[in-house]
C-alpha positions as a Markdown table, in Angstrom:
| # | Residue | x | y | z |
|---|---|---|---|---|
| 1 | Met | 137.2 | 144.2 | 173.7 |
| 2 | Gly | 134.8 | 145.5 | 171.2 |
| 3 | Arg | 132.4 | 143.3 | 169.6 |
| 4 | Pro | 133.7 | 140.5 | 167.4 |
| 5 | Pro | 133.8 | 141.3 | 163.7 |
| 6 | Arg | 131.2 | 139.2 | 161.5 |
| 7 | Leu | 132.6 | 136.4 | 159.5 |
| 8 | Phe | 133.5 | 136.5 | 155.9 |
| 9 | Cys | 135.9 | 134.2 | 154.0 |
| 10 | His | 139.0 | 135.4 | 152.4 |
| 11 | Phe | 142.6 | 134.6 | 152.7 |
| 12 | Gln | 144.2 | 136.0 | 155.9 |
| 13 | Ala | 147.8 | 135.6 | 154.4 |
| 14 | Val | 147.2 | 138.6 | 152.3 |
| 15 | Cys | 144.6 | 140.5 | 154.3 |
| 16 | Pro | 145.3 | 140.3 | 157.9 |
| 17 | Arg | 142.7 | 140.5 | 160.6 |
| 18 | Pro | 142.0 | 144.2 | 161.6 |
| 19 | Arg | 142.7 | 145.4 | 165.1 |
| 20 | Asp | 139.5 | 145.0 | 167.3 |
| 21 | Arg | 137.7 | 148.5 | 167.8 |
| 22 | Ser | 136.3 | 149.8 | 171.0 |
| 23 | Pro | 132.6 | 150.7 | 171.2 |
| 24 | Asp | 133.2 | 154.3 | 170.3 |
| 25 | Asn | 134.9 | 153.1 | 167.0 |
| 26 | Arg | 138.6 | 153.8 | 168.2 |
| 27 | Pro | 141.3 | 151.4 | 167.9 |
| 28 | Ala | 141.6 | 149.4 | 171.0 |
| 29 | Pro | 145.1 | 149.8 | 172.7 |
| 30 | Glu | 147.5 | 147.1 | 172.1 |
| 31 | Gly | 147.9 | 144.8 | 175.3 |
| 32 | Pro | 147.1 | 141.4 | 176.7 |
| 33 | Ala | 143.5 | 141.9 | 175.8 |
| 34 | Thr | 144.0 | 142.7 | 172.4 |
| 35 | Arg | 144.6 | 140.1 | 169.8 |
| 36 | Pro | 147.3 | 141.1 | 167.2 |
| 37 | Pro | 146.9 | 140.5 | 163.5 |
| 38 | Ile | 147.2 | 136.8 | 162.7 |
| 39 | Leu | 148.5 | 135.5 | 159.4 |
| 40 | Ala | 147.1 | 132.2 | 158.4 |
| 41 | Pro | 149.4 | 129.6 | 156.6 |
| 42 | Gln | 149.7 | 129.9 | 152.9 |
| 43 | Gly | 146.8 | 128.5 | 151.3 |
| 44 | Glu | 144.6 | 128.1 | 154.5 |
| 45 | Ile | 141.3 | 129.9 | 154.6 |
| 46 | Ala | 141.0 | 132.3 | 157.5 |
| 47 | Met | 137.7 | 134.1 | 158.2 |
| 48 | His | 136.6 | 137.5 | 159.3 |
| 49 | Met | 134.2 | 140.1 | 158.0 |
| 50 | Pro | 134.1 | 143.9 | 158.7 |
| 51 | Asp | 130.9 | 144.9 | 160.3 |
| 52 | Arg | 129.2 | 146.5 | 157.5 |
| 53 | Glu | 125.5 | 147.0 | 156.9 |
| 54 | Gly | 123.8 | 144.6 | 154.5 |
| 55 | Thr | 126.5 | 141.8 | 154.9 |
| 56 | Ala | 125.9 | 138.4 | 156.7 |
| 57 | Pro | 128.1 | 135.8 | 158.2 |
| 58 | Thr | 129.5 | 133.4 | 155.6 |
| 59 | Gly | 132.5 | 130.9 | 155.1 |
| 60 | Pro | 134.2 | 128.8 | 152.4 |
| 61 | Leu | 131.1 | 127.0 | 151.4 |
| 62 | Leu | 129.0 | 130.1 | 151.2 |
| 63 | Ala | 131.8 | 131.9 | 149.2 |
| 64 | Trp | 131.9 | 129.2 | 146.6 |
| 65 | Ile | 128.0 | 129.1 | 146.6 |
| 66 | Thr | 128.1 | 132.8 | 145.6 |
| 67 | Val | 130.7 | 132.0 | 142.9 |
| 68 | Ala | 128.4 | 129.2 | 141.6 |
| 69 | Thr | 125.4 | 131.4 | 141.2 |
| 70 | Leu | 127.3 | 134.1 | 139.4 |
| 71 | Phe | 128.4 | 131.2 | 137.1 |
| 72 | Leu | 124.8 | 130.1 | 136.6 |
| 73 | Ala | 123.8 | 133.8 | 136.0 |
| 74 | Gln | 126.6 | 134.0 | 133.4 |
| 75 | Val | 125.5 | 130.8 | 131.6 |
| 76 | Ile | 121.8 | 131.9 | 131.2 |
| 77 | Ser | 122.7 | 135.5 | 130.3 |
| 78 | Thr | 125.1 | 134.3 | 127.5 |
| 79 | Ile | 122.6 | 131.8 | 126.1 |
| 80 | Asp | 119.9 | 134.8 | 126.2 |
| 81 | Arg | 122.2 | 136.9 | 124.1 |
| 82 | Gly | 123.6 | 134.3 | 121.8 |
| 83 | Met | 120.3 | 132.5 | 121.1 |
| 84 | Leu | 119.6 | 134.6 | 117.9 |
| 85 | Ala | 122.8 | 133.3 | 116.2 |
| 86 | Leu | 121.4 | 129.8 | 116.5 |
| 87 | Val | 118.2 | 130.3 | 114.8 |
| 88 | Val | 119.3 | 133.0 | 112.1 |
| 89 | Asp | 117.7 | 131.4 | 109.0 |
| 90 | Pro | 114.0 | 130.5 | 110.8 |
| 91 | Val | 114.0 | 134.1 | 112.1 |
| 92 | Arg | 114.9 | 135.5 | 108.7 |
| 93 | Ala | 112.2 | 133.5 | 107.1 |
| 94 | Asp | 109.4 | 134.1 | 109.8 |
| 95 | Leu | 110.1 | 138.0 | 110.2 |
| 96 | Gly | 111.1 | 138.6 | 106.5 |
| 97 | Ile | 114.4 | 140.4 | 107.4 |
| 98 | Ser | 117.6 | 140.6 | 105.6 |
| 99 | Glu | 121.1 | 139.4 | 106.2 |
| 100 | Met | 122.3 | 142.9 | 107.4 |
| 101 | Gln | 119.3 | 143.3 | 109.7 |
| 102 | Ile | 120.1 | 139.9 | 111.4 |
| 103 | Ala | 123.8 | 141.4 | 111.7 |
| 104 | Leu | 122.2 | 144.5 | 113.5 |
| 105 | Leu | 120.1 | 142.3 | 115.8 |
| 106 | Gln | 123.0 | 140.2 | 116.8 |
| 107 | Gly | 125.4 | 142.9 | 117.4 |
| 108 | Phe | 124.2 | 146.5 | 117.3 |
| 109 | Ala | 120.8 | 146.2 | 118.9 |
| 110 | Phe | 122.2 | 144.3 | 121.8 |
| 111 | Ser | 125.3 | 146.4 | 122.2 |
| 112 | Ile | 123.9 | 150.0 | 121.9 |
| 113 | Phe | 122.1 | 149.9 | 125.3 |
| 114 | Tyr | 124.5 | 147.2 | 126.7 |
| 115 | Val | 127.4 | 149.9 | 126.4 |
| 116 | Thr | 125.5 | 153.1 | 126.9 |
| 117 | Val | 124.1 | 152.0 | 130.3 |
| 118 | Gly | 126.9 | 149.6 | 131.1 |
| 119 | Leu | 129.4 | 152.3 | 132.0 |
| 120 | Pro | 127.1 | 154.1 | 134.4 |
| 121 | Leu | 126.0 | 151.0 | 135.9 |
| 122 | Gly | 129.4 | 149.9 | 136.4 |
| 123 | Ala | 130.0 | 153.0 | 138.5 |
| 124 | Val | 126.9 | 152.5 | 140.4 |
| 125 | Ala | 127.9 | 148.9 | 141.2 |
| 126 | Asp | 130.9 | 150.3 | 143.0 |
| 127 | Arg | 128.5 | 152.2 | 145.4 |
| 128 | Val | 125.3 | 150.1 | 145.8 |
| 129 | Asn | 124.1 | 146.7 | 146.9 |
| 130 | Arg | 125.2 | 144.5 | 144.1 |
| 131 | Arg | 123.0 | 141.7 | 144.7 |
| 132 | Lys | 119.8 | 143.7 | 144.4 |
| 133 | Leu | 121.3 | 145.5 | 141.3 |
| 134 | Leu | 121.9 | 142.0 | 139.8 |
| 135 | Ile | 118.3 | 140.9 | 140.7 |
| 136 | Ala | 116.9 | 143.9 | 138.7 |
| 137 | Gly | 119.1 | 143.1 | 135.8 |
| 138 | Ile | 118.0 | 139.5 | 135.8 |
| 139 | Val | 114.3 | 140.5 | 135.7 |
| 140 | Val | 114.8 | 142.9 | 132.7 |
| 141 | Trp | 116.9 | 140.7 | 130.5 |
| 142 | Ser | 114.7 | 137.5 | 131.1 |
| 143 | Leu | 111.5 | 139.4 | 130.3 |
| 144 | Ala | 113.1 | 140.8 | 127.2 |
| 145 | Thr | 114.1 | 137.4 | 126.0 |
| 146 | Ile | 110.7 | 136.2 | 126.4 |
| 147 | Ala | 109.5 | 139.3 | 124.3 |
| 148 | Gly | 111.8 | 138.4 | 121.5 |
| 149 | Gly | 110.0 | 135.0 | 121.2 |
| 150 | Leu | 106.8 | 136.8 | 120.7 |
| 151 | Ala | 108.1 | 139.4 | 118.2 |
| 152 | Glu | 106.3 | 139.8 | 115.0 |
| 153 | Gly | 108.9 | 142.0 | 112.9 |
| 154 | Phe | 112.2 | 143.7 | 112.9 |
| 155 | Gly | 111.2 | 146.6 | 115.2 |
| 156 | Ala | 109.9 | 144.4 | 118.0 |
| 157 | Met | 112.9 | 142.1 | 117.9 |
| 158 | Phe | 115.2 | 145.2 | 117.8 |
| 159 | Ala | 113.6 | 146.5 | 121.0 |
| 160 | Ser | 113.9 | 143.0 | 122.6 |
| 161 | Arg | 117.6 | 142.8 | 122.0 |
| 162 | Leu | 118.0 | 146.5 | 123.4 |
| 163 | Phe | 116.5 | 145.5 | 126.7 |
| 164 | Ile | 118.5 | 142.3 | 126.9 |
| 165 | Gly | 121.4 | 144.5 | 126.7 |
| 166 | Val | 120.1 | 146.8 | 129.5 |
| 167 | Gly | 119.5 | 143.8 | 131.9 |
| 168 | Glu | 123.0 | 142.1 | 131.3 |
| 169 | Ala | 124.8 | 145.2 | 131.5 |
| 170 | Val | 124.8 | 144.8 | 135.3 |
| 171 | Leu | 126.2 | 141.2 | 135.5 |
| 172 | Gly | 129.9 | 141.7 | 134.7 |
| 173 | Pro | 130.6 | 144.8 | 137.1 |
| 174 | Cys | 128.5 | 142.9 | 139.9 |
| 175 | Ala | 130.1 | 139.6 | 139.4 |
| 176 | Val | 133.7 | 140.5 | 138.9 |
| 177 | Thr | 133.8 | 142.8 | 142.0 |
| 178 | Met | 132.0 | 140.5 | 144.3 |
| 179 | Ile | 134.7 | 137.8 | 143.4 |
| 180 | Gly | 137.3 | 140.3 | 144.1 |
| 181 | Asp | 135.9 | 141.1 | 147.4 |
| 182 | Ile | 135.7 | 137.4 | 148.3 |
| 183 | Phe | 139.3 | 136.3 | 147.3 |
| 184 | Pro | 142.7 | 138.0 | 147.3 |
| 185 | Pro | 144.5 | 138.7 | 144.1 |
| 186 | Glu | 146.7 | 135.5 | 144.0 |
| 187 | Arg | 143.5 | 133.3 | 144.6 |
| 188 | Arg | 141.3 | 134.9 | 142.2 |
| 189 | Gly | 142.2 | 132.6 | 139.1 |
| 190 | Arg | 140.0 | 129.7 | 140.1 |
| 191 | Pro | 136.6 | 131.4 | 141.0 |
| 192 | Met | 137.3 | 134.0 | 138.1 |
| 193 | Ala | 137.8 | 130.7 | 135.9 |
| 194 | Leu | 134.6 | 129.3 | 136.9 |
| 195 | Tyr | 132.8 | 132.6 | 136.3 |
| 196 | Val | 134.3 | 132.9 | 132.7 |
| 197 | Phe | 133.5 | 129.1 | 132.1 |
| 198 | Gly | 129.9 | 130.1 | 132.4 |
| 199 | Ser | 130.0 | 132.1 | 129.2 |
| 200 | Met | 132.1 | 129.5 | 127.3 |
| 201 | Ile | 130.0 | 126.5 | 128.2 |
| 202 | Ala | 126.9 | 128.5 | 127.5 |
| 203 | Tyr | 127.6 | 128.7 | 123.8 |
| 204 | Gly | 127.6 | 125.0 | 123.6 |
| 205 | Leu | 124.7 | 124.6 | 125.8 |
| 206 | Gly | 122.8 | 127.1 | 123.8 |
| 207 | Ser | 123.6 | 125.4 | 120.5 |
| 208 | Leu | 122.7 | 122.1 | 122.1 |
| 209 | Ile | 119.4 | 123.2 | 123.7 |
| 210 | Ser | 118.2 | 125.0 | 120.7 |
| 211 | Gly | 119.0 | 122.2 | 118.5 |
| 212 | Leu | 117.1 | 119.7 | 120.8 |
| 213 | Ile | 114.1 | 122.2 | 120.8 |
| 214 | Leu | 114.0 | 122.7 | 117.2 |
| 215 | Glu | 114.1 | 119.1 | 116.5 |
| 216 | Ala | 111.4 | 118.3 | 119.1 |
| 217 | Ala | 108.9 | 120.9 | 118.4 |
| 218 | Pro | 107.9 | 119.8 | 114.9 |
| 219 | Arg | 107.1 | 116.4 | 116.5 |
| 220 | Gly | 104.5 | 118.0 | 118.8 |
| 221 | Ala | 106.7 | 117.8 | 122.1 |
| 222 | Phe | 105.4 | 121.1 | 123.3 |
| 223 | Ala | 101.9 | 120.9 | 121.8 |
| 224 | Gly | 100.2 | 120.6 | 125.3 |
| 225 | Leu | 101.9 | 123.8 | 126.7 |
| 226 | Pro | 99.2 | 126.5 | 127.0 |
| 227 | Leu | 99.5 | 129.6 | 125.2 |
| 228 | Ile | 102.9 | 128.7 | 123.7 |
| 229 | Gly | 102.5 | 125.1 | 122.6 |
| 230 | Glu | 101.6 | 126.2 | 118.9 |
| 231 | Leu | 104.4 | 128.6 | 118.6 |
| 232 | Ala | 107.1 | 128.2 | 116.0 |
| 233 | Pro | 110.3 | 126.3 | 117.3 |
| 234 | Trp | 112.5 | 129.2 | 117.4 |
| 235 | Arg | 109.9 | 131.3 | 119.4 |
| 236 | Leu | 109.6 | 128.4 | 121.9 |
| 237 | Thr | 113.5 | 128.5 | 122.3 |
| 238 | Phe | 113.5 | 132.1 | 123.3 |
| 239 | Ile | 110.6 | 131.9 | 125.7 |
| 240 | Leu | 111.8 | 128.8 | 127.5 |
| 241 | Val | 115.4 | 130.2 | 127.9 |
| 242 | Gly | 114.0 | 133.6 | 129.1 |
| 243 | Ala | 112.0 | 131.7 | 131.8 |
| 244 | Ser | 115.1 | 130.1 | 133.1 |
| 245 | Gly | 116.1 | 133.3 | 134.7 |
| 246 | Ala | 113.8 | 132.5 | 137.5 |
| 247 | Val | 116.2 | 129.9 | 138.9 |
| 248 | Ile | 119.0 | 132.6 | 139.3 |
| 249 | Leu | 116.6 | 135.0 | 141.1 |
| 250 | Leu | 115.7 | 132.3 | 143.8 |
| 251 | Leu | 119.3 | 131.6 | 144.4 |
| 252 | Leu | 120.3 | 135.2 | 144.7 |
| 253 | Leu | 117.4 | 136.0 | 147.0 |
| 254 | Ala | 119.1 | 133.4 | 149.5 |
| 255 | Leu | 122.5 | 135.2 | 149.3 |
| 256 | Arg | 123.8 | 138.4 | 150.9 |
| 257 | Glu | 126.1 | 141.2 | 149.6 |
| 258 | Pro | 129.8 | 140.6 | 150.5 |
| 259 | Pro | 131.7 | 143.4 | 152.0 |
| 260 | Arg | 134.0 | 145.5 | 149.9 |
| 261 | Arg | 137.7 | 145.2 | 150.2 |
| 262 | Ser | 140.7 | 147.2 | 149.0 |
| 263 | Asp | 143.7 | 146.1 | 147.3 |
| 264 | Thr | 146.6 | 148.1 | 146.0 |
| 265 | Pro | 146.4 | 148.2 | 142.2 |
| 266 | Val | 149.6 | 147.0 | 140.4 |
| 267 | Gly | 152.0 | 149.9 | 139.5 |
| 268 | Gln | 150.6 | 152.3 | 142.0 |
| 269 | Gly | 152.5 | 151.5 | 145.1 |
| 270 | Lys | 150.8 | 152.0 | 148.5 |
| 271 | Val | 147.7 | 153.9 | 148.0 |
| 272 | Gly | 144.5 | 154.7 | 150.1 |
| 273 | Thr | 141.1 | 154.4 | 148.8 |
| 274 | Leu | 140.5 | 156.7 | 145.9 |
| 275 | Ser | 137.4 | 158.5 | 144.8 |
| 276 | Phe | 136.0 | 157.9 | 141.4 |
| 277 | Ala | 137.6 | 161.0 | 139.9 |
| 278 | Glu | 140.8 | 160.2 | 141.6 |
| 279 | Gly | 140.6 | 156.6 | 140.2 |
| 280 | Leu | 140.0 | 158.1 | 136.7 |
| 281 | Arg | 143.1 | 160.1 | 136.9 |
| 282 | Ala | 145.1 | 157.3 | 138.1 |
| 283 | Met | 144.0 | 155.3 | 135.0 |
| 284 | Ala | 144.7 | 158.3 | 132.7 |
| 285 | Gly | 148.3 | 158.5 | 134.0 |
| 286 | Arg | 148.8 | 155.0 | 132.8 |
| 287 | Ala | 147.1 | 155.4 | 129.3 |
| 288 | Arg | 149.5 | 153.1 | 127.5 |
| 289 | Ile | 148.6 | 150.1 | 129.6 |
| 290 | Phe | 144.9 | 150.7 | 129.5 |
| 291 | Val | 144.5 | 151.7 | 125.9 |
| 292 | Cys | 146.5 | 148.6 | 124.9 |
| 293 | Tyr | 144.7 | 146.4 | 127.3 |
| 294 | Tyr | 141.2 | 147.4 | 126.1 |
| 295 | Gly | 142.2 | 147.5 | 122.4 |
| 296 | Ala | 143.2 | 143.9 | 122.9 |
| 297 | Val | 140.1 | 142.9 | 124.4 |
| 298 | Ala | 138.1 | 144.7 | 121.7 |
| 299 | Leu | 139.8 | 143.1 | 118.8 |
| 300 | Phe | 139.9 | 139.8 | 120.5 |
| 301 | Ala | 136.1 | 139.9 | 120.6 |
| 302 | Val | 135.9 | 140.7 | 117.0 |
| 303 | Gly | 137.8 | 137.6 | 116.2 |
| 304 | Gly | 135.9 | 135.5 | 118.6 |
| 305 | Ser | 132.5 | 136.6 | 117.4 |
| 306 | Val | 133.4 | 135.1 | 113.9 |
| 307 | Ser | 133.2 | 131.7 | 115.3 |
| 308 | Thr | 130.5 | 132.2 | 117.9 |
| 309 | Met | 128.1 | 134.3 | 115.8 |
| 310 | Trp | 128.5 | 132.8 | 112.4 |
| 311 | Gly | 129.7 | 129.2 | 113.2 |
| 312 | Ala | 126.2 | 127.5 | 112.9 |
| 313 | Val | 125.4 | 129.5 | 109.7 |
| 314 | Phe | 128.6 | 128.3 | 108.1 |
| 315 | Leu | 128.0 | 124.8 | 108.8 |
| 316 | Thr | 124.3 | 125.0 | 107.2 |
| 317 | Arg | 125.5 | 126.8 | 104.3 |
| 318 | Gln | 128.8 | 125.2 | 103.4 |
| 319 | Tyr | 128.0 | 121.6 | 104.3 |
| 320 | Gly | 124.1 | 121.6 | 104.0 |
| 321 | Leu | 123.4 | 120.6 | 107.6 |
| 322 | Asp | 119.9 | 121.5 | 108.9 |
| 323 | Ile | 119.8 | 124.0 | 111.7 |
| 324 | Ala | 119.0 | 121.4 | 114.3 |
| 325 | Thr | 122.0 | 119.2 | 113.4 |
| 326 | Ala | 124.3 | 122.2 | 113.0 |
| 327 | Gly | 123.3 | 123.4 | 116.4 |
| 328 | Gln | 123.9 | 120.0 | 118.2 |
| 329 | Ser | 127.2 | 119.2 | 116.6 |
| 330 | Leu | 128.6 | 122.8 | 117.3 |
| 331 | Gly | 127.1 | 123.0 | 120.7 |
| 332 | Thr | 128.8 | 119.4 | 121.7 |
| 333 | Gly | 132.2 | 120.7 | 120.2 |
| 334 | Gln | 131.9 | 124.0 | 122.0 |
| 335 | Ile | 131.1 | 122.3 | 125.4 |
| 336 | Val | 134.0 | 119.8 | 125.1 |
| 337 | Trp | 136.6 | 122.6 | 124.2 |
| 338 | Ala | 135.0 | 125.0 | 127.1 |
| 339 | Val | 135.4 | 122.1 | 129.8 |
| 340 | Cys | 139.0 | 121.6 | 128.7 |
| 341 | Gly | 139.8 | 125.2 | 128.6 |
| 342 | Ala | 138.1 | 125.8 | 132.1 |
| 343 | Ala | 139.7 | 122.8 | 133.7 |
| 344 | Leu | 143.1 | 124.5 | 133.0 |
| 345 | Ala | 142.2 | 128.2 | 133.4 |
| 346 | Gly | 142.3 | 128.6 | 137.1 |
| 347 | Ile | 145.5 | 126.6 | 137.6 |
| 348 | Val | 147.3 | 128.1 | 134.6 |
| 349 | Val | 146.3 | 131.7 | 135.5 |
| 350 | Asp | 147.2 | 131.5 | 139.2 |
| 351 | Lys | 150.6 | 129.7 | 138.6 |
| 352 | Val | 151.4 | 132.3 | 135.9 |
| 353 | Gly | 150.4 | 135.2 | 138.1 |
| 354 | Ala | 152.4 | 133.6 | 141.0 |
| 355 | Arg | 155.6 | 133.7 | 138.7 |
| 356 | Gly | 155.3 | 136.9 | 137.0 |
| 357 | Gly | 152.1 | 138.8 | 138.2 |
| 358 | Ala | 150.1 | 140.9 | 135.6 |
| 359 | Ala | 152.7 | 141.1 | 133.0 |
| 360 | Leu | 153.3 | 137.5 | 132.7 |
| 361 | Arg | 149.4 | 137.0 | 132.7 |
| 362 | Met | 149.2 | 139.5 | 129.7 |
| 363 | Arg | 151.8 | 137.7 | 127.6 |
| 364 | Leu | 149.9 | 134.5 | 128.3 |
| 365 | Ala | 146.7 | 136.3 | 126.9 |
| 366 | Ala | 148.7 | 137.4 | 123.9 |
| 367 | Thr | 150.0 | 134.0 | 123.1 |
| 368 | Leu | 146.2 | 132.6 | 123.5 |
| 369 | Thr | 145.1 | 135.1 | 121.0 |
| 370 | Leu | 147.5 | 133.9 | 118.3 |
| 371 | Leu | 146.4 | 130.3 | 119.2 |
| 372 | Ala | 142.7 | 131.3 | 118.5 |
| 373 | Ile | 143.3 | 132.2 | 114.8 |
| 374 | Pro | 142.6 | 128.8 | 113.4 |
| 375 | Ser | 139.1 | 129.0 | 114.9 |
| 376 | Ala | 138.5 | 131.6 | 112.3 |
| 377 | Leu | 139.5 | 129.3 | 109.4 |
| 378 | Pro | 136.9 | 126.5 | 109.3 |
| 379 | Val | 136.6 | 127.3 | 105.4 |
| 380 | Leu | 140.1 | 125.6 | 105.1 |
| 381 | Ala | 139.0 | 122.6 | 107.1 |
| 382 | Gly | 137.8 | 120.4 | 104.1 |
| 383 | Asn | 135.3 | 118.3 | 106.1 |
| 384 | Val | 132.4 | 119.0 | 108.6 |
| 385 | Thr | 134.2 | 117.3 | 111.4 |
| 386 | Leu | 137.4 | 119.4 | 111.3 |
| 387 | Ala | 135.3 | 122.5 | 110.6 |
| 388 | Thr | 133.2 | 121.8 | 113.7 |
| 389 | Leu | 136.4 | 121.2 | 115.8 |
| 390 | Leu | 138.0 | 124.4 | 114.7 |
| 391 | Leu | 134.7 | 126.5 | 115.5 |
| 392 | Gly | 134.4 | 125.0 | 119.0 |
| 393 | Ala | 138.2 | 125.5 | 119.8 |
| 394 | Ile | 137.4 | 129.1 | 120.2 |
| 395 | Met | 135.6 | 128.4 | 123.5 |
| 396 | Gly | 138.7 | 126.6 | 125.0 |
| 397 | Val | 140.9 | 129.6 | 124.4 |
| 398 | Met | 138.2 | 132.0 | 125.5 |
| 399 | Ala | 138.0 | 130.2 | 129.0 |
| 400 | Ile | 141.6 | 130.8 | 129.7 |
| 401 | Tyr | 141.9 | 134.2 | 127.9 |
| 402 | Gly | 139.0 | 135.6 | 129.8 |
| 403 | Thr | 140.1 | 134.4 | 133.1 |
| 404 | Ala | 143.5 | 135.9 | 132.6 |
| 405 | Met | 142.2 | 139.3 | 131.4 |
| 406 | Leu | 139.8 | 139.8 | 134.2 |
| 407 | Ala | 142.4 | 138.7 | 136.7 |
| 408 | Ile | 144.7 | 141.2 | 135.3 |
| 409 | Leu | 142.0 | 143.9 | 135.5 |
| 410 | Ser | 141.4 | 143.2 | 139.2 |
| 411 | Glu | 145.2 | 143.8 | 139.8 |
| 412 | Ile | 145.8 | 147.1 | 137.6 |
| 413 | Ala | 142.4 | 149.0 | 138.1 |
| 414 | Pro | 142.1 | 151.3 | 141.1 |
| 415 | Pro | 139.9 | 149.3 | 143.8 |
| 416 | Ser | 137.2 | 152.2 | 143.7 |
| 417 | Leu | 136.8 | 151.8 | 139.8 |
| 418 | Arg | 136.8 | 148.0 | 139.5 |
| 419 | Gly | 133.1 | 147.9 | 138.6 |
| 420 | Phe | 133.7 | 150.7 | 136.2 |
| 421 | Ala | 136.7 | 149.1 | 134.7 |
| 422 | Val | 134.7 | 145.8 | 134.2 |
| 423 | Ala | 131.9 | 147.7 | 132.6 |
| 424 | Leu | 134.5 | 149.3 | 130.3 |
| 425 | Tyr | 135.7 | 145.9 | 129.5 |
| 426 | Ala | 132.2 | 144.9 | 128.6 |
| 427 | Phe | 131.7 | 148.2 | 126.6 |
| 428 | Val | 134.7 | 147.7 | 124.3 |
| 429 | Met | 134.2 | 143.9 | 124.0 |
| 430 | Thr | 130.5 | 144.4 | 123.0 |
| 431 | Leu | 130.5 | 147.7 | 121.2 |
| 432 | Ile | 133.4 | 146.9 | 118.9 |
| 433 | Gly | 133.6 | 142.9 | 119.1 |
| 434 | Ala | 130.0 | 141.9 | 119.4 |
| 435 | Ser | 128.9 | 144.6 | 117.1 |
| 436 | Leu | 131.6 | 145.1 | 114.5 |
| 437 | Gly | 132.5 | 141.5 | 114.2 |
| 438 | Pro | 129.1 | 140.3 | 112.9 |
| 439 | Ile | 128.6 | 143.4 | 110.8 |
| 440 | Ala | 132.0 | 143.0 | 109.2 |
| 441 | Val | 131.4 | 139.5 | 108.2 |
| 442 | Ala | 127.9 | 140.3 | 106.9 |
| 443 | Gly | 129.2 | 143.2 | 104.9 |
| 444 | Leu | 131.9 | 141.2 | 103.2 |
| 445 | Thr | 129.5 | 138.4 | 102.4 |
| 446 | Glu | 126.8 | 140.7 | 100.8 |
| 447 | Asn | 128.9 | 143.5 | 99.5 |
| 448 | Val | 132.4 | 141.9 | 98.4 |
| 449 | Phe | 131.5 | 138.3 | 97.7 |
| 450 | Ala | 127.9 | 138.8 | 97.0 |
| 451 | Asp | 127.1 | 135.3 | 97.8 |
| 452 | Pro | 125.8 | 133.9 | 101.2 |
| 453 | Ser | 127.7 | 130.6 | 100.5 |
| 454 | Gln | 131.1 | 132.5 | 100.8 |
| 455 | Val | 130.5 | 133.3 | 104.5 |
| 456 | Gly | 133.6 | 131.3 | 105.4 |
| 457 | Trp | 136.0 | 133.4 | 103.5 |
| 458 | Ser | 134.4 | 136.5 | 105.1 |
| 459 | Met | 134.9 | 134.9 | 108.7 |
| 460 | Ala | 138.6 | 134.0 | 107.8 |
| 461 | Ile | 139.5 | 137.6 | 106.8 |
| 462 | Val | 137.8 | 139.4 | 109.7 |
| 463 | Gly | 139.0 | 136.8 | 112.3 |
| 464 | Thr | 142.5 | 136.5 | 111.2 |
| 465 | Val | 143.2 | 140.4 | 111.0 |
| 466 | Ala | 141.4 | 141.1 | 114.3 |
| 467 | Leu | 143.2 | 138.5 | 116.3 |
| 468 | Gly | 146.7 | 139.3 | 115.0 |
| 469 | Leu | 146.2 | 142.9 | 116.0 |
| 470 | Ser | 144.8 | 142.0 | 119.5 |
| 471 | Ala | 148.0 | 139.9 | 120.1 |
| 472 | Leu | 150.3 | 142.8 | 119.1 |
| 473 | Leu | 148.4 | 145.2 | 121.5 |
| 474 | Ala | 148.5 | 142.6 | 124.3 |
| 475 | Phe | 152.3 | 142.1 | 123.9 |
| 476 | Thr | 152.6 | 145.8 | 124.2 |
| 477 | Ala | 150.7 | 146.2 | 127.2 |
| 478 | Ala | 152.5 | 143.3 | 128.9 |
| 479 | Ser | 155.8 | 145.2 | 128.3 |
| 480 | Ala | 154.5 | 148.4 | 129.8 |
| 481 | Ile | 153.3 | 146.5 | 132.8 |
| 482 | Ala | 156.6 | 144.8 | 133.2 |
| 483 | Arg | 158.3 | 148.1 | 133.2 |
| 484 | Glu | 156.2 | 149.3 | 136.0 |
| 485 | Gln | 156.7 | 146.1 | 138.0 |
| 486 | Glu | 160.6 | 146.5 | 137.6 |
| 487 | Thr | 160.3 | 150.2 | 138.7 |
| 488 | Leu | 158.5 | 149.4 | 141.9 |
| 489 | Ala | 160.7 | 146.2 | 142.6 |
């Protein structure tokens, strides 16, 4: 027999063990000395790894350690990008910038490089060592976040946000494709849910952490720190959060790149490995599905950004809370909702996928979009407690929605384009969602209502319209996927 393959964890029930190969790389003949493919019992973890350069033996524990590391990277990256939304008024006062400039910093400045370099980086992630690419991205976004804490004007803060976008553009394509290589389609719900949970809990943790720092700094809690002890509280928040990226770097240095696997994408029958150009043609041939899918994602991001980008500002303006109290209250609510959503996400998405595949998962996402609409309506709450609950609820919905949509994408996208498909997911979510959402709210507040205290009504209009249209597109995509599944049945 040839040399035994290296070990790697995934589920043998879906991907049976390949035949042993002879030293000259030809398949060994069947016979008593050759072990036939083995199917592990359903749910039991079997172990093997193709002999590929740059991979290392691993197993169930290390597979989940990899997922946990990606989860932590998601937490820190989301806190980095969302930190500005938690300190809007202090930054405006310190840097002397307008409401519209804040909106540009929150959305456009981050998005422009995130999306322009995200697509090529997604294609790169399909072909290079993703662990090394992710390490480089973390270094860039961490240093850029620290630089934001030292910014002295709009231009410097804008540049900081640009480079945060560059660094974070690598995370999604690397993380989702790595999870896809570790787990087979019907078992990706739980690891994908943990990864998505990182972004959900990060909003709450970011609000909570920033609130605590903003409360502690004026009392001199950081006065003894060299160089940064005398900085404004919001600046300390940026610097300390940026420095936390070092934790993820240490974890990634201890891990190895998983080998790539190939699954048959939904709706394509039995196919071999496609080149990048062939994968693009395959996606173009199913334009109805992908246009509706990505359109739904983009509009959901617009509606979701209403709560995540403007929630703390709404609480301070509508109910007179100071920024520290608003951050802690909103952060606590977001964490509770995110935990509830994450606890359900993996189970629900796996069960729905087992019953109806990508089509039923898409219908689940459409229904969740409709359930997210109340989170855009805190202006109707009437009291600060209910308003905070509504604003935080988007985290619970996002946890399940994001898990479902990424699981769907790993099924419908050609394997050779998964990294690119995830980058495109981030492209439309960020360019349209994280950019258009904040700007639309700011535009209505400044130019239509002409009153900062009316930000709640701007949130209601933008959120309701965007989420309603997103649900419509998701239902349309679900119908198209279902027809493909019926054709192949």
